[in-house]
N, C-alpha and C positions, 0 to 999 in steps of 0.2 A: 546433468539438468547444467547448463553454462551459467557463468555469473551474469549473471548478468556484468477546477468547475470555474468555468468563468465565475462564478457566485463565489465561489473560493479565491479566487485569482483577482476580484476586485478587493474582495473583503480584506484580504492580503496585502495589495499594495496601498489599503489606505492606512492599514496598521503600520506599514512600513513609513510612509509619511510623516503619522503623529510623532512615530518612538525617533526618528532620528536615524542616523548612519554611525552614530560614534560607537564605541562599544564600552561599558561601563569599567572600572578599573576595581580589580577583587583581588583577593590577598593571593600570596604565591602560591599557596596550596588550594588553586581550585582550578577548574576546569568549565569552559562555555560550551553548550552543546545546543545545536537548534534542534528541536525537537516539533514533531507533530503537534496540534494543538488537541485537548481533549483527551483521550483513553491513552493515549500513547505518553503525553507528558503527565498524566496522574499515575499509570505504570512506571514511569522509570523515577519520577519523586518518588515512590512508596519502596520502591526496589533496588532500583540501582544506586541512588543516590547514597544509601544507608551502606551500602557495600564498601561503596569508594571511599567512604568516611572513616569505615571502620576498617577498613584495610590498608588503605594507602594515605590515611589523614587528608583526603582531598575534598573541599566543598565542590558541590556539583550546582553550576546556574545553569538555568537552561532560558531558551528563548522560544518560545510558541510560534512556530511559524510552517506553513504549508510548502513543499516541495519546491514550487516556481518561485516561491517568495523568498526560500532559502538563496538558490542559484541569483536571484535579482539583487537582493540585498548586497551579497557579495562581490556580485559586478557593481555595486554601487559605491562600494567601499575602496575601491583605489589604494589597495595594496594595504590596507590596514583591517586585516581579517575582523568581520565585527562578531566572529565566534571561531572554536577552535575546530568543532567537528559539525558535520552534516550527518541528516540520516534522510535517505533518498530511495523513491522507487526508480525502476529502470529506466524512464523516458528521462525525467532531470538530471539523473546519474550522468547519462550518455553527453547532454548537453554541459554540463558542468565539467566532463573530461576533456570536450571538445574546447570550452572556454579555459581549460588550465588552472581550475580552481582546488586542484587537489595535491596534497603532498603523499610522493609514494609510500605506500605500504610496506615495511620489513616484517612478515610474518613472524618472523623468528622471537620478534619481540614479545609476542602473545604467548604467555604461559599456559593459555588454551586452546593454541593453533591444532592440538590433535584430534581435540573433538568437534571442527567444523568440517563438514563431508568435504571431498573434492569439487571444486566447481564453485564453492559459495566463499572463498577468499580469492582476490588477485592484487596486484600491486598497485591499486588505486583505493580499494575498501572490502570489508567485512561483513559478512551477512548475521544480521541480528534477530530476522525474524522471517519466516516464508508465507506466502498469501497461494492458497486454493481456490481458485474462482470458479463456477457452476449454477447451478440453479438450485434454487429454493422455493419453497411452496408447501401450502396446508394442506396436510393428507387428509384432515376431515372435512374438508371444502373441495378437493379437485384430485381426479385419478394423477398418479405419478406420471410425469413427462420421460422422455427418453431420449432426447435431442432438441438442439437449437430452435429448430424450425418450430416445436409446439409451441413454443411460445406466442406463432403466431397465427394458432388454430383454435377452434372451441373445442372445449368450454376453456381452455387457458387463457385466451387472448383477452376476453372481458374481465379476467381476474387481474390481468398484467399491470405491475408497476413498471414504467418504462424511465430510464434517466440515460443521460448521455454521455459524451466522451472526455468529461470533466475529469474522471478520476481513471487511475490505471485497471480497476476492475470492471468499470462500464466501457472502456475502449477495447479490452480484449473481449468481451463478453459481446459487442457490436460486430467487431471482426470477426468473430467465429459463426455469427449469425450471418455476417455478409456470405462466409464460405461456403454456407450451406447454398447459398443461390446464385454460386458462382466469383464470388468476389474473389480478396483474398486480402493480406495486412497492409497493401498499399491501396487495393482499391475497395471500399466500401459503399460505392455507386448502387449495389443491388439491397442492401439495407436499407438505403433512404427507400429506396423504388416499393420495398415490400412494407415498408411501415407507414407509408401514406396511403397503402391500402387498406390497410386494418384500424388506422389512426380514430377514428370516432369509433370503435368498440372498447379501445386500449381504456384500462378502469382509472388509470392516474399516471401522469406526467410530472414528475419533481426533481428536483437537487439532490445527488446522490447522497445528504445527509439527510433529507428526508424520507427515504424509502422504509428505513427499518421501523419510523414510527408510523409509519401508512400500513406496515403490513401487521404492527402490534395491533393498530386501530382497527385492522378488518378492510380498508378501503382498497386493498389490493391482498391477492393471496399468492400469487407468483412473482419473482425476480431474480434478476442476475446478481449475484452476490460472492462473499469470500464467507468462507467457512467460519473466522472470526464471528461475522456478524450472526450466522445461522446460531451457532453454541451460544452467543450472547443472549439471544433471542430466548432460545430455549430454556435458559438458566432461569428466565423471568417468568415461565410458564406458558410462553405463546408456542400454539401447535404450528411445528416448523420442521421440514425435511430435507437434507442437504441432496443435491442429486448430481451425479459426475455424468455429462452428456456422453453419448453414444460416442461422438469423435473426440473425446478426451477431456479429463476436466484440465484448465489452465492454470499454470504455477507460475509465478514471479518471486522474487525474495527482495527484502529492503535491508539497504547495507549502511552501515557507519563509516565515514570519511573524515579524515584529517585535512583542513583548511589548508590551503597555500599561504605560507608566510606565518603559518601559527608562531607563535612564541612558545606555546605550552605543549609541545611537542610530546614529552615524556608523560605529562598526566592525560594526553589525550589517546597513547596508548593503554595508559590504566583502566582509563575511561572503556574503552571498546573491549580490553580484557575484564571487566567485571559484567559488562553488559552480555557476553555472550557465555561465561561461568556457567557451570550447570545449576549450582543454588538458584542466580538470578532468573534462568530460564525456566528453571521446573515454576518458579513464582509466577512467572509471564505467562505460562501456559494454563494456569488455574483459572477461577473466578476471581475476580468478575473480568479479566481480561481477555484469555483464552488465544493467547499467540501460540502460532504454530514453531515450536521450537527448533533453532539450529544446532543444538548443541547434541552429539551421539548420545551422551550420557543421559539423555533426558526421555522420558518414553513420551510417545505420541499420545495425545489425549483421545476420547471416544469422537464419533462423528466425522472423524477425517475419512477421507477416501484412500487411505495407504495406512499401513503399519508401519511403515520405516521410512526415513528420509530419502534412504536411495530410490522407493519406489518413484519420487517425482522425477527421476529423469524420464519415465514413461509420457510425463504429462506433456501437455502443447505451452511451448515457450513461442517468445515473438522477439522479430529484429527491431528495436527500439530508434535504433540509426536509420533505419527507413521511415518507420513510422513517424517520430519526431516533426520533421518538415511539413506533414501533411496534418497534422492534429490538431492545430488551430482553426484550422479551416473547418474541420469535422464538427469542431464546438460551437464556430458560429451557425454552423449549418443546420445543425440539428436545434439551435436555441431558436431560429428563425422559423425553420419547418415543421418542427415537431411541439414547440412550447404549445397549450390548449390555454 
């Protein structure tokens, strides 16, 4: 495997405007990391921050920002980085590389480098979590689907929770659905054509963040999502199973990066090292977070369609350098044509 919502973007932009662009001053023994709001921020506060403090006497300060907002906030900072580290999915990562927003990383400065599989670290970033995407369904209400096209067939389509291109998992799922009907990772016209045919039957159309709740409430019984969401819901007692489509599950990794111009580079390396260490990765892989670990020393949890990280090399991946220029248009079009 190579290393690699509209609503979320608007909310993030509003937060950016209210928060300002200046970075607060912290003690010398600190590092500031941008982090995804919600489960990621909670998980890193609970498991990464204590290790960083205990092992390196470094305080972790976090700024809750979605990926597109991290890239935008750095661009607006005009050479005064608002944080020391990014956390990004493949699409925003490519954008940030193109804009020169990262320092190059020397992997030899990481004590845990040997525990990171090949392809999960490069000169720009280091993996901190893997994502596996496929189909989730309620086995008590529906037969097991086998492929992406089943989503648009009876009996599944009338129970489908549909979401757009606003997240990485949504984008790759809709690309894979488009491929079934003759499309590609740069041509999703077939998915719009096919969705329009069945839109009146679809159980729910909503934001990515709303889908787990709709599934838990029984307003939809099948959706495309990642294994982390499936395991989290199952841990809550929800009847849900993950299916790797017959064309293959999709995989991508979330990476940590050092911000260009950071004055805390040594501390940033220690932050990354703590995040990828076996104890932290193990803790993140357990309830209630269920991250897919990237450290070879951590066993993969139940419910994943692989038993080792090496198996992910067989999963479907995408070229985000090609997807990025088209994605904003896809998001706008989905919101116009598919919202009910």
